[in-house]
C-alpha atoms as an extended CHARMM CRD file, in Angstrom:
* protein
*
       275  EXT
         1         1  MET       CA             25.9470000000      -28.6280000000     -211.6550000000  PROA      1               0.0000000000
         2         2  ASN       CA             27.6950000000      -29.3080000000     -208.2750000000  PROA      2               0.0000000000
         3         3  ILE       CA             27.6590000000      -25.7840000000     -206.7860000000  PROA      3               0.0000000000
         4         4  HSD       CA             31.0910000000      -26.3730000000     -205.6560000000  PROA      4               0.0000000000
         5         5  ILE       CA             32.5480000000      -26.8550000000     -209.1330000000  PROA      5               0.0000000000
         6         6  GLU       CA             30.2880000000      -24.2300000000     -210.6880000000  PROA      6               0.0000000000
         7         7  SER       CA             31.2160000000      -21.6420000000     -208.1160000000  PROA      7               0.0000000000
         8         8  HSD       CA             34.9270000000      -22.3990000000     -208.9070000000  PROA      8               0.0000000000
         9         9  LEU       CA             34.5370000000      -22.3520000000     -212.6290000000  PROA      9               0.0000000000
        10        10  ASN       CA             33.4280000000      -18.9580000000     -212.3810000000  PROA      10              0.0000000000
        11        11  ASN       CA             36.8770000000      -17.9210000000     -211.2450000000  PROA      11              0.0000000000
        12        12  SER       CA             38.9950000000      -20.2070000000     -212.9120000000  PROA      12              0.0000000000
        13        13  THR       CA             40.3210000000      -21.2590000000     -216.4300000000  PROA      13              0.0000000000
        14        14  HSD       CA             39.8310000000      -24.9990000000     -217.7680000000  PROA      14              0.0000000000
        15        15  ILE       CA             42.1390000000      -27.6180000000     -216.2050000000  PROA      15              0.0000000000
        16        16  LYS       CA             44.2730000000      -30.6030000000     -217.7320000000  PROA      16              0.0000000000
        17        17  ALA       CA             42.7110000000      -33.9270000000     -217.3290000000  PROA      17              0.0000000000
        18        18  SER       CA             45.9610000000      -35.1680000000     -215.5570000000  PROA      18              0.0000000000
        19        19  ASP       CA             44.9510000000      -32.5160000000     -212.8080000000  PROA      19              0.0000000000
        20        20  VAL       CA             41.2030000000      -33.4060000000     -212.3220000000  PROA      20              0.0000000000
        21        21  SER       CA             41.7010000000      -35.8830000000     -209.1970000000  PROA      21              0.0000000000
        22        22  LYS       CA             43.9200000000      -33.4990000000     -207.4800000000  PROA      22              0.0000000000
        23        23  TRP       CA             41.8500000000      -30.4730000000     -208.1550000000  PROA      23              0.0000000000
        24        24  LEU       CA             38.9110000000      -32.0970000000     -207.0510000000  PROA      24              0.0000000000
        25        25  LEU       CA             40.2650000000      -33.2590000000     -203.8670000000  PROA      25              0.0000000000
        26        26  ALA       CA             42.1670000000      -29.9220000000     -203.2410000000  PROA      26              0.0000000000
        27        27  HSD       CA             38.6360000000      -28.1730000000     -203.3420000000  PROA      27              0.0000000000
        28        28  GLY       CA             37.0190000000      -30.8460000000     -201.0490000000  PROA      28              0.0000000000
        29        29  ILE       CA             34.6610000000      -32.0340000000     -203.7910000000  PROA      29              0.0000000000
        30        30  ALA       CA             33.8190000000      -35.7870000000     -203.3610000000  PROA      30              0.0000000000
        31        31  SER       CA             32.0380000000      -36.3280000000     -206.6200000000  PROA      31              0.0000000000
        32        32  ALA       CA             31.5670000000      -34.9990000000     -209.8900000000  PROA      32              0.0000000000
        33        33  THR       CA             29.2550000000      -35.8890000000     -212.9840000000  PROA      33              0.0000000000
        34        34  THR       CA             30.3470000000      -36.1980000000     -216.5100000000  PROA      34              0.0000000000
        35        35  VAL       CA             28.6920000000      -33.1210000000     -217.3460000000  PROA      35              0.0000000000
        36        36  GLU       CA             30.3130000000      -31.2770000000     -214.3440000000  PROA      36              0.0000000000
        37        37  LEU       CA             33.5240000000      -32.8810000000     -215.6630000000  PROA      37              0.0000000000
        38        38  ALA       CA             33.1380000000      -31.7450000000     -219.2520000000  PROA      38              0.0000000000
        39        39  ALA       CA             32.5620000000      -28.0660000000     -218.2160000000  PROA      39              0.0000000000
        40        40  LEU       CA             35.5490000000      -28.4040000000     -215.7330000000  PROA      40              0.0000000000
        41        41  LEU       CA             37.9240000000      -29.8740000000     -218.9040000000  PROA      41              0.0000000000
        42        42  GLY       CA             36.1520000000      -27.3920000000     -221.3970000000  PROA      42              0.0000000000
        43        43  VAL       CA             35.4580000000      -30.3270000000     -223.5950000000  PROA      43              0.0000000000
        44        44  PRO       CA             32.1490000000      -32.0870000000     -224.9440000000  PROA      44              0.0000000000
        45        45  LYS       CA             30.8170000000      -34.7130000000     -222.2770000000  PROA      45              0.0000000000
        46        46  ASN       CA             31.3470000000      -37.6760000000     -224.7110000000  PROA      46              0.0000000000
        47        47  HSD       CA             35.0270000000      -36.9310000000     -224.5830000000  PROA      47              0.0000000000
        48        48  VAL       CA             35.2160000000      -37.2130000000     -220.8290000000  PROA      48              0.0000000000
        49        49  PRO       CA             35.6110000000      -41.0120000000     -220.5460000000  PROA      49              0.0000000000
        50        50  GLN       CA             38.4680000000      -40.8870000000     -222.8590000000  PROA      50              0.0000000000
        51        51  ARG       CA             40.2560000000      -37.7210000000     -220.8600000000  PROA      51              0.0000000000
        52        52  MET       CA             39.6940000000      -39.7830000000     -217.5110000000  PROA      52              0.0000000000
        53        53  ALA       CA             41.3070000000      -43.0470000000     -218.9620000000  PROA      53              0.0000000000
        54        54  SER       CA             44.7970000000      -42.1720000000     -217.6170000000  PROA      54              0.0000000000
        55        55  LEU       CA             43.6630000000      -41.4130000000     -214.2600000000  PROA      55              0.0000000000
        56        56  ARG       CA             41.5780000000      -44.5550000000     -213.9340000000  PROA      56              0.0000000000
        57        57  ARG       CA             44.5650000000      -46.5050000000     -214.9550000000  PROA      57              0.0000000000
        58        58  LYS       CA             46.8560000000      -44.7860000000     -212.4370000000  PROA      58              0.0000000000
        59        59  LYS       CA             43.6730000000      -45.4860000000     -209.7340000000  PROA      59              0.0000000000
        60        60  GLU       CA             43.4340000000      -41.7450000000     -209.2540000000  PROA      60              0.0000000000
        61        61  ILE       CA             39.5670000000      -41.6070000000     -210.3490000000  PROA      61              0.0000000000
        62        62  ILE       CA             36.6940000000      -44.3560000000     -210.3580000000  PROA      62              0.0000000000
        63        63  SER       CA             33.4440000000      -44.4870000000     -212.0260000000  PROA      63              0.0000000000
        64        64  PRO       CA             31.4470000000      -46.6760000000     -210.2510000000  PROA      64              0.0000000000
        65        65  ALA       CA             28.0870000000      -45.8190000000     -212.5510000000  PROA      65              0.0000000000
        66        66  HSD       CA             27.4690000000      -44.2600000000     -215.5170000000  PROA      66              0.0000000000
        67        67  GLY       CA             28.0260000000      -40.4920000000     -215.6100000000  PROA      67              0.0000000000
        68        68  LEU       CA             29.5160000000      -40.3260000000     -212.1210000000  PROA      68              0.0000000000
        69        69  TRP       CA             32.9690000000      -40.0010000000     -210.9850000000  PROA      69              0.0000000000
        70        70  PHE       CA             34.9020000000      -39.9510000000     -207.5490000000  PROA      70              0.0000000000
        71        71  PRO       CA             38.5230000000      -38.9670000000     -207.1130000000  PROA      71              0.0000000000
        72        72  ILE       CA             40.5390000000      -41.3960000000     -204.9650000000  PROA      72              0.0000000000
        73        73  PRO       CA             42.0000000000      -39.9730000000     -201.9510000000  PROA      73              0.0000000000
        74        74  PRO       CA             46.0310000000      -40.6190000000     -201.9350000000  PROA      74              0.0000000000
        75        75  GLU       CA             45.5090000000      -42.9930000000     -198.8300000000  PROA      75              0.0000000000
        76        76  TYR       CA             43.3030000000      -45.2120000000     -200.6110000000  PROA      76              0.0000000000
        77        77  MET       CA             45.1020000000      -45.4110000000     -203.7570000000  PROA      77              0.0000000000
        78        78  THR       CA             46.7280000000      -48.9090000000     -203.0160000000  PROA      78              0.0000000000
        79        79  TRP       CA             42.9010000000      -49.8250000000     -202.4010000000  PROA      79              0.0000000000
        80        80  GLY       CA             41.7870000000      -48.5450000000     -205.9650000000  PROA      80              0.0000000000
        81        81  ALA       CA             38.6920000000      -46.7120000000     -204.2780000000  PROA      81              0.0000000000
        82        82  PRO       CA             37.3040000000      -45.0440000000     -201.0530000000  PROA      82              0.0000000000
        83        83  PRO       CA             35.6700000000      -47.0610000000     -198.7190000000  PROA      83              0.0000000000
        84        84  ALA       CA             32.2030000000      -47.8320000000     -200.0090000000  PROA      84              0.0000000000
        85        85  ILE       CA             30.5370000000      -46.1610000000     -197.1530000000  PROA      85              0.0000000000
        86        86  ASP       CA             32.2640000000      -43.1280000000     -198.3020000000  PROA      86              0.0000000000
        87        87  PHE       CA             30.4840000000      -42.9210000000     -201.5870000000  PROA      87              0.0000000000
        88        88  ILE       CA             27.1620000000      -45.1670000000     -201.2140000000  PROA      88              0.0000000000
        89        89  ASP       CA             24.8430000000      -42.2320000000     -200.4760000000  PROA      89              0.0000000000
        90        90  ILE       CA             26.2420000000      -40.0140000000     -203.4430000000  PROA      90              0.0000000000
        91        91  LEU       CA             25.9720000000      -43.2520000000     -205.9250000000  PROA      91              0.0000000000
        92        92  MET       CA             22.5720000000      -44.2330000000     -204.8250000000  PROA      92              0.0000000000
        93        93  LYS       CA             21.1410000000      -40.8160000000     -205.3460000000  PROA      93              0.0000000000
        94        94  HSD       CA             22.6850000000      -40.6380000000     -208.5660000000  PROA      94              0.0000000000
        95        95  LEU       CA             20.8810000000      -43.7950000000     -209.4640000000  PROA      95              0.0000000000
        96        96  ASN       CA             17.3910000000      -42.4200000000     -207.9320000000  PROA      96              0.0000000000
        97        97  THR       CA             17.4460000000      -45.4890000000     -205.8250000000  PROA      97              0.0000000000
        98        98  ASP       CA             16.3420000000      -45.8300000000     -202.1730000000  PROA      98              0.0000000000
        99        99  TYR       CA             18.6090000000      -47.8430000000     -200.0780000000  PROA      99              0.0000000000
       100       100  TYR       CA             20.1460000000      -48.7090000000     -196.7680000000  PROA      100             0.0000000000
       101       101  ILE       CA             23.2880000000      -50.4810000000     -195.5980000000  PROA      101             0.0000000000
       102       102  GLY       CA             22.4760000000      -53.7930000000     -194.0740000000  PROA      102             0.0000000000
       103       103  TRP       CA             22.9170000000      -57.1380000000     -192.4650000000  PROA      103             0.0000000000
       104       104  LEU       CA             26.8940000000      -57.7600000000     -191.7040000000  PROA      104             0.0000000000
       105       105  SER       CA             27.7370000000      -54.1860000000     -192.6220000000  PROA      105             0.0000000000
       106       106  ALA       CA             25.0630000000      -52.5460000000     -190.5630000000  PROA      106             0.0000000000
       107       107  ALA       CA             25.9160000000      -55.0080000000     -187.5650000000  PROA      107             0.0000000000
       108       108  GLU       CA             29.5320000000      -53.6410000000     -187.7180000000  PROA      108             0.0000000000
       109       109  ILE       CA             28.4680000000      -50.2330000000     -187.6820000000  PROA      109             0.0000000000
       110       110  HSD       CA             26.1580000000      -50.7980000000     -184.4960000000  PROA      110             0.0000000000
       111       111  GLY       CA             29.0230000000      -52.3200000000     -182.6960000000  PROA      111             0.0000000000
       112       112  ALA       CA             28.7310000000      -56.0730000000     -183.7080000000  PROA      112             0.0000000000
       113       113  SER       CA             32.3960000000      -56.6560000000     -184.3660000000  PROA      113             0.0000000000
       114       114  HSD       CA             32.9550000000      -60.2120000000     -184.0430000000  PROA      114             0.0000000000
       115       115  HSD       CA             33.1410000000      -61.0580000000     -187.7640000000  PROA      115             0.0000000000
       116       116  ALA       CA             34.3770000000      -58.1750000000     -189.9660000000  PROA      116             0.0000000000
       117       117  PRO       CA             32.4010000000      -58.3520000000     -193.1400000000  PROA      117             0.0000000000
       118       118  GLN       CA             34.1660000000      -58.8170000000     -196.3830000000  PROA      118             0.0000000000
       119       119  VAL       CA             31.3690000000      -57.6860000000     -198.6270000000  PROA      119             0.0000000000
       120       120  PHE       CA             29.2780000000      -54.4240000000     -198.0960000000  PROA      120             0.0000000000
       121       121  GLN       CA             25.9240000000      -55.3180000000     -198.0000000000  PROA      121             0.0000000000
       122       122  VAL       CA             22.9840000000      -52.7300000000     -199.2410000000  PROA      122             0.0000000000
       123       123  ALA       CA             19.4590000000      -53.1770000000     -199.7010000000  PROA      123             0.0000000000
       124       124  VAL       CA             18.1120000000      -51.3100000000     -202.7630000000  PROA      124             0.0000000000
       125       125  SER       CA             14.4900000000      -50.4020000000     -203.9720000000  PROA      125             0.0000000000
       126       126  ARG       CA             15.2760000000      -52.0160000000     -207.4480000000  PROA      126             0.0000000000
       127       127  ALA       CA             17.5890000000      -54.2070000000     -208.8720000000  PROA      127             0.0000000000
       128       128  VAL       CA             21.3130000000      -52.6070000000     -209.3250000000  PROA      128             0.0000000000
       129       129  ARG       CA             24.1770000000      -54.6980000000     -210.8940000000  PROA      129             0.0000000000
       130       130  PRO       CA             27.0400000000      -55.2920000000     -208.3950000000  PROA      130             0.0000000000
       131       131  LYS       CA             30.3770000000      -53.7630000000     -209.2340000000  PROA      131             0.0000000000
       132       132  ASN       CA             33.4030000000      -54.1710000000     -207.3890000000  PROA      132             0.0000000000
       133       133  ILE       CA             35.8300000000      -51.3010000000     -207.3950000000  PROA      133             0.0000000000
       134       134  GLY       CA             39.2280000000      -51.9160000000     -206.0670000000  PROA      134             0.0000000000
       135       135  ARG       CA             38.7550000000      -53.5360000000     -202.6110000000  PROA      135             0.0000000000
       136       136  SER       CA             35.0450000000      -52.0100000000     -202.3720000000  PROA      136             0.0000000000
       137       137  LYS       CA             33.2390000000      -55.1950000000     -202.8180000000  PROA      137             0.0000000000
       138       138  ARG       CA             29.4820000000      -54.4620000000     -203.0050000000  PROA      138             0.0000000000
       139       139  LYS       CA             26.4340000000      -56.4630000000     -203.1530000000  PROA      139             0.0000000000
       140       140  PHE       CA             23.1290000000      -54.9660000000     -203.5370000000  PROA      140             0.0000000000
       141       141  PHE       CA             19.8120000000      -56.8030000000     -202.6550000000  PROA      141             0.0000000000
       142       142  HSD       CA             16.4930000000      -55.9080000000     -204.1380000000  PROA      142             0.0000000000
       143       143  ARG       CA             14.0220000000      -55.4260000000     -201.0200000000  PROA      143             0.0000000000
       144       144  GLU       CA             10.5200000000      -54.2160000000     -201.2380000000  PROA      144             0.0000000000
       145       145  HSD       CA             10.1530000000      -52.8780000000     -197.8180000000  PROA      145             0.0000000000
       146       146  ILE       CA             12.7130000000      -50.3620000000     -197.4290000000  PROA      146             0.0000000000
       147       147  LYS       CA             10.3550000000      -47.3840000000     -197.1920000000  PROA      147             0.0000000000
       148       148  ASN       CA              8.3450000000      -49.3690000000     -194.3140000000  PROA      148             0.0000000000
       149       149  VAL       CA             11.7570000000      -50.2180000000     -192.0720000000  PROA      149             0.0000000000
       150       150  VAL       CA             13.1200000000      -48.1130000000     -189.7100000000  PROA      150             0.0000000000
       151       151  LEU       CA             16.4240000000      -46.5710000000     -190.5960000000  PROA      151             0.0000000000
       152       152  CYS       CA             19.1380000000      -44.0170000000     -188.9930000000  PROA      152             0.0000000000
       153       153  ARG       CA             21.4230000000      -41.6230000000     -190.6180000000  PROA      153             0.0000000000
       154       154  ILE       CA             25.1320000000      -41.9610000000     -189.5420000000  PROA      154             0.0000000000
       155       155  LYS       CA             28.2280000000      -39.4890000000     -190.6770000000  PROA      155             0.0000000000
       156       156  SER       CA             30.4020000000      -40.4000000000     -193.3550000000  PROA      156             0.0000000000
       157       157  LYS       CA             33.3990000000      -38.8190000000     -194.9510000000  PROA      157             0.0000000000
       158       158  ASN       CA             31.2310000000      -36.9330000000     -197.3780000000  PROA      158             0.0000000000
       159       159  GLY       CA             28.2200000000      -36.5110000000     -195.3840000000  PROA      159             0.0000000000
       160       160  THR       CA             25.5130000000      -39.1440000000     -193.8950000000  PROA      160             0.0000000000
       161       161  VAL       CA             24.4560000000      -42.5030000000     -195.0070000000  PROA      161             0.0000000000
       162       162  SER       CA             21.2630000000      -44.6860000000     -194.6760000000  PROA      162             0.0000000000
       163       163  VAL       CA             21.5820000000      -47.5510000000     -192.1910000000  PROA      163             0.0000000000
       164       164  SER       CA             19.4630000000      -50.0580000000     -190.9960000000  PROA      164             0.0000000000
       165       165  SER       CA             18.3190000000      -49.7460000000     -187.2200000000  PROA      165             0.0000000000
       166       166  ARG       CA             19.4120000000      -52.0110000000     -184.7930000000  PROA      166             0.0000000000
       167       167  GLU       CA             15.8000000000      -53.4070000000     -184.7600000000  PROA      167             0.0000000000
       168       168  THR       CA             15.7390000000      -53.5910000000     -188.5290000000  PROA      168             0.0000000000
       169       169  THR       CA             19.1320000000      -55.0800000000     -188.5590000000  PROA      169             0.0000000000
       170       170  LEU       CA             18.2790000000      -57.8720000000     -186.0190000000  PROA      170             0.0000000000
       171       171  LEU       CA             15.3480000000      -58.8140000000     -188.2810000000  PROA      171             0.0000000000
       172       172  ASP       CA             17.1280000000      -58.9040000000     -191.2880000000  PROA      172             0.0000000000
       173       173  ILE       CA             19.8710000000      -61.2030000000     -189.8790000000  PROA      173             0.0000000000
       174       174  ALA       CA             17.1580000000      -63.5950000000     -188.6620000000  PROA      174             0.0000000000
       175       175  ASN       CA             15.4640000000      -63.4000000000     -191.9970000000  PROA      175             0.0000000000
       176       176  ASP       CA             18.4050000000      -63.8020000000     -194.3670000000  PROA      176             0.0000000000
       177       177  VAL       CA             20.4770000000      -66.2280000000     -192.3620000000  PROA      177             0.0000000000
       178       178  GLN       CA             22.4880000000      -67.6050000000     -195.2710000000  PROA      178             0.0000000000
       179       179  MET       CA             23.5430000000      -63.7270000000     -196.1680000000  PROA      179             0.0000000000
       180       180  VAL       CA             25.3550000000      -63.4510000000     -192.6570000000  PROA      180             0.0000000000
       181       181  GLY       CA             27.1850000000      -66.9600000000     -192.7090000000  PROA      181             0.0000000000
       182       182  GLY       CA             24.6230000000      -69.1970000000     -191.3400000000  PROA      182             0.0000000000
       183       183  ILE       CA             22.8300000000      -69.7860000000     -188.2930000000  PROA      183             0.0000000000
       184       184  ASP       CA             25.6650000000      -69.7590000000     -185.9780000000  PROA      184             0.0000000000
       185       185  ASN       CA             26.9970000000      -66.5920000000     -186.8960000000  PROA      185             0.0000000000
       186       186  ALA       CA             23.4320000000      -65.0320000000     -186.9820000000  PROA      186             0.0000000000
       187       187  ALA       CA             23.4820000000      -65.9410000000     -183.3390000000  PROA      187             0.0000000000
       188       188  ASN       CA             26.9990000000      -64.5580000000     -182.7580000000  PROA      188             0.0000000000
       189       189  LEU       CA             25.5530000000      -61.2940000000     -184.2490000000  PROA      189             0.0000000000
       190       190  ILE       CA             22.3450000000      -61.2750000000     -182.3420000000  PROA      190             0.0000000000
       191       191  ILE       CA             24.4320000000      -61.6040000000     -179.1580000000  PROA      191             0.0000000000
       192       192  ASP       CA             26.7570000000      -58.8800000000     -180.2640000000  PROA      192             0.0000000000
       193       193  LEU       CA             23.7980000000      -56.2540000000     -181.1680000000  PROA      193             0.0000000000
       194       194  CYS       CA             22.2320000000      -56.9260000000     -177.9060000000  PROA      194             0.0000000000
       195       195  GLU       CA             25.4380000000      -56.7390000000     -175.6000000000  PROA      195             0.0000000000
       196       196  THR       CA             26.1300000000      -52.8280000000     -176.9810000000  PROA      196             0.0000000000
       197       197  GLU       CA             22.5860000000      -51.9950000000     -176.7280000000  PROA      197             0.0000000000
       198       198  LYS       CA             19.2980000000      -53.6530000000     -175.7660000000  PROA      198             0.0000000000
       199       199  PRO       CA             16.8200000000      -53.8100000000     -178.7100000000  PROA      199             0.0000000000
       200       200  ASP       CA             13.3050000000      -52.1020000000     -178.2770000000  PROA      200             0.0000000000
       201       201  ILE       CA             10.8960000000      -55.0620000000     -178.4170000000  PROA      201             0.0000000000
       202       202  GLY       CA              7.8800000000      -52.7450000000     -179.1210000000  PROA      202             0.0000000000
       203       203  ALA       CA             10.0640000000      -51.4200000000     -182.1630000000  PROA      203             0.0000000000
       204       204  ILE       CA             10.6000000000      -55.1810000000     -183.3330000000  PROA      204             0.0000000000
       205       205  ILE       CA              6.9990000000      -55.6310000000     -183.2520000000  PROA      205             0.0000000000
       206       206  GLU       CA              6.2010000000      -52.9440000000     -185.2860000000  PROA      206             0.0000000000
       207       207  LEU       CA              8.8400000000      -53.8930000000     -187.7810000000  PROA      207             0.0000000000
       208       208  ALA       CA              7.6330000000      -57.3770000000     -188.0690000000  PROA      208             0.0000000000
       209       209  ALA       CA              4.3500000000      -56.7930000000     -190.0200000000  PROA      209             0.0000000000
       210       210  HSD       CA              6.9560000000      -56.4610000000     -192.9390000000  PROA      210             0.0000000000
       211       211  TYR       CA              8.9610000000      -59.8260000000     -192.4950000000  PROA      211             0.0000000000
       212       212  PRO       CA              7.7950000000      -63.5100000000     -192.7900000000  PROA      212             0.0000000000
       213       213  VAL       CA              6.7870000000      -64.8200000000     -189.5030000000  PROA      213             0.0000000000
       214       214  THR       CA              9.6480000000      -67.3850000000     -189.6480000000  PROA      214             0.0000000000
       215       215  ALA       CA             12.0550000000      -64.2970000000     -189.2720000000  PROA      215             0.0000000000
       216       216  VAL       CA             10.3040000000      -62.9140000000     -186.1230000000  PROA      216             0.0000000000
       217       217  ARG       CA             10.1370000000      -66.4430000000     -184.8100000000  PROA      217             0.0000000000
       218       218  ARG       CA             13.8100000000      -67.2530000000     -185.2600000000  PROA      218             0.0000000000
       219       219  LEU       CA             14.6610000000      -63.7840000000     -183.8140000000  PROA      219             0.0000000000
       220       220  GLY       CA             12.5780000000      -64.6060000000     -180.8920000000  PROA      220             0.0000000000
       221       221  PHE       CA             14.0850000000      -68.0890000000     -180.1190000000  PROA      221             0.0000000000
       222       222  LEU       CA             17.7310000000      -66.7690000000     -180.6150000000  PROA      222             0.0000000000
       223       223  LEU       CA             17.0730000000      -63.5950000000     -178.2070000000  PROA      223             0.0000000000
       224       224  GLU       CA             15.6160000000      -66.0960000000     -175.8580000000  PROA      224             0.0000000000
       225       225  SER       CA             18.4550000000      -68.5350000000     -175.7970000000  PROA      225             0.0000000000
       226       226  PHE       CA             21.4570000000      -66.2520000000     -175.9130000000  PROA      226             0.0000000000
       227       227  SER       CA             20.4850000000      -62.7960000000     -174.4500000000  PROA      227             0.0000000000
       228       228  VAL       CA             18.7590000000      -61.2570000000     -171.5730000000  PROA      228             0.0000000000
       229       229  ILE       CA             16.0980000000      -59.0720000000     -173.0630000000  PROA      229             0.0000000000
       230       230  PRO       CA             12.9830000000      -57.9810000000     -171.3310000000  PROA      230             0.0000000000
       231       231  GLU       CA              9.4780000000      -58.0010000000     -172.8190000000  PROA      231             0.0000000000
       232       232  LEU       CA             10.2350000000      -61.1120000000     -174.9650000000  PROA      232             0.0000000000
       233       233  ASP       CA              6.6300000000      -62.3810000000     -173.6820000000  PROA      233             0.0000000000
       234       234  ARG       CA              5.1670000000      -59.4550000000     -176.1650000000  PROA      234             0.0000000000
       235       235  LEU       CA              7.1120000000      -60.8400000000     -178.9610000000  PROA      235             0.0000000000
       236       236  ALA       CA              5.9160000000      -64.3760000000     -178.6020000000  PROA      236             0.0000000000
       237       237  ASP       CA              2.3040000000      -63.2110000000     -178.3560000000  PROA      237             0.0000000000
       238       238  HSD       CA              2.8590000000      -61.4070000000     -181.5480000000  PROA      238             0.0000000000
       239       239  CYS       CA              4.2240000000      -64.5150000000     -183.0310000000  PROA      239             0.0000000000
       240       240  ALA       CA              1.1940000000      -66.5860000000     -181.6840000000  PROA      240             0.0000000000
       241       241  ASN       CA             -1.3060000000      -64.4490000000     -183.2750000000  PROA      241             0.0000000000
       242       242  ARG       CA              0.2300000000      -64.9000000000     -186.4840000000  PROA      242             0.0000000000
       243       243  LYS       CA             -1.2940000000      -68.3590000000     -187.1480000000  PROA      243             0.0000000000
       244       244  LEU       CA              0.9740000000      -69.8340000000     -189.8440000000  PROA      244             0.0000000000
       245       245  ALA       CA              2.4350000000      -73.1780000000     -190.3030000000  PROA      245             0.0000000000
       246       246  THR       CA              5.5190000000      -74.0780000000     -188.0740000000  PROA      246             0.0000000000
       247       247  SER       CA              8.5770000000      -72.8210000000     -189.1060000000  PROA      247             0.0000000000
       248       248  ILE       CA             12.1780000000      -74.2670000000     -188.8680000000  PROA      248             0.0000000000
       249       249  LEU       CA             15.4000000000      -72.4000000000     -187.0680000000  PROA      249             0.0000000000
       250       250  ASP       CA             17.9370000000      -73.2000000000     -189.7760000000  PROA      250             0.0000000000
       251       251  PRO       CA             16.6570000000      -72.9010000000     -193.3120000000  PROA      251             0.0000000000
       252       252  GLN       CA             19.9240000000      -74.8280000000     -194.4940000000  PROA      252             0.0000000000
       253       253  ALA       CA             19.3270000000      -77.8450000000     -192.3110000000  PROA      253             0.0000000000
       254       254  LEU       CA             17.0390000000      -80.8320000000     -192.5370000000  PROA      254             0.0000000000
       255       255  SER       CA             13.4040000000      -79.9830000000     -191.4830000000  PROA      255             0.0000000000
       256       256  SER       CA             12.8780000000      -82.3680000000     -188.6640000000  PROA      256             0.0000000000
       257       257  GLY       CA             13.6760000000      -81.2040000000     -185.1640000000  PROA      257             0.0000000000
       258       258  ILE       CA             12.1800000000      -80.6260000000     -181.6970000000  PROA      258             0.0000000000
       259       259  LEU       CA              9.3480000000      -78.0320000000     -181.6390000000  PROA      259             0.0000000000
       260       260  LYS       CA              9.5790000000      -75.2050000000     -179.7770000000  PROA      260             0.0000000000
       261       261  ALA       CA              5.9290000000      -74.4230000000     -178.9070000000  PROA      261             0.0000000000
       262       262  ARG       CA              6.5220000000      -70.7920000000     -177.5450000000  PROA      262             0.0000000000
       263       263  TRP       CA              7.7340000000      -69.7120000000     -180.8640000000  PROA      263             0.0000000000
       264       264  ASN       CA              6.2010000000      -72.5070000000     -182.9050000000  PROA      264             0.0000000000
       265       265  ILE       CA              9.3590000000      -73.3810000000     -184.2430000000  PROA      265             0.0000000000
       266       266  LYS       CA             11.3590000000      -76.4450000000     -184.9660000000  PROA      266             0.0000000000
       267       267  ILE       CA             14.7140000000      -76.7200000000     -183.6080000000  PROA      267             0.0000000000
       268       268  ASN       CA             16.2340000000      -78.4980000000     -186.3870000000  PROA      268             0.0000000000
       269       269  ARG       CA             19.6780000000      -78.2900000000     -185.3110000000  PROA      269             0.0000000000
       270       270  GLU       CA             21.9090000000      -77.3010000000     -182.0020000000  PROA      270             0.0000000000
       271       271  VAL       CA             22.8800000000      -73.5170000000     -182.6150000000  PROA      271             0.0000000000
       272       272  SER       CA             26.7530000000      -72.9820000000     -181.6230000000  PROA      272             0.0000000000
       273       273  PRO       CA             27.5320000000      -69.5080000000     -181.0800000000  PROA      273             0.0000000000
       274       274  ASP       CA             31.4040000000      -68.9640000000     -180.6010000000  PROA      274             0.0000000000
       275       275  ILE       CA             31.1260000000      -66.1300000000     -178.1870000000  PROA      275             0.0000000000
């Protein structure tokens, strides 16, 4: 049981269902399980969903996963949910799932604000069904490499959350071009990320073993074309040592194009970033 709820239950009587959200917020409690709410209300746990139905209709509480509840602060009631970043860590721990905030969402956190993401993108260690709560539109992408990539922890309203490092974010963008709006927007994001802070090429090379060589070649070409980054020769040498078939720059375009020998990648369309 949440230690905060447990400590308050020792000194208080049961509360009415209509007061649950206000009570949790007043006591600084960000989330509660169904078992905890049952104890707070003094009812069997199978009665909790019914007791919470009215608060859900009023947008005072949400349940983004079976058995987990979040009170909605007044400032977010018109949204229908708190920002996803405020509850993603608690949600993933409840689901016993490794995760990190990635792609467009991570790029924004790292300072790439050229395009504000419309969807909160999260890498997860197992399949998680997407579920939109209010304005919090979340998409989960199963990735096997979560335990191998570099992450960082940043502060959120309710603690800290896992976010892909700048270097991991760059590789994810280069690997999953379609998830960031295409090759032009991938270039925009890479430019932004390199302007706010230069990436560590050594860190990229260490991470590269966990990505297809096409992603590494694509990133190398885009870094060379649109940013001033030292030590790119090291990244080019790494790509040369991975002797695999020639890659293509844009996975959403025809495969014919001019070969960029340094990166062993076909430039199958012109990249036109707008920043």
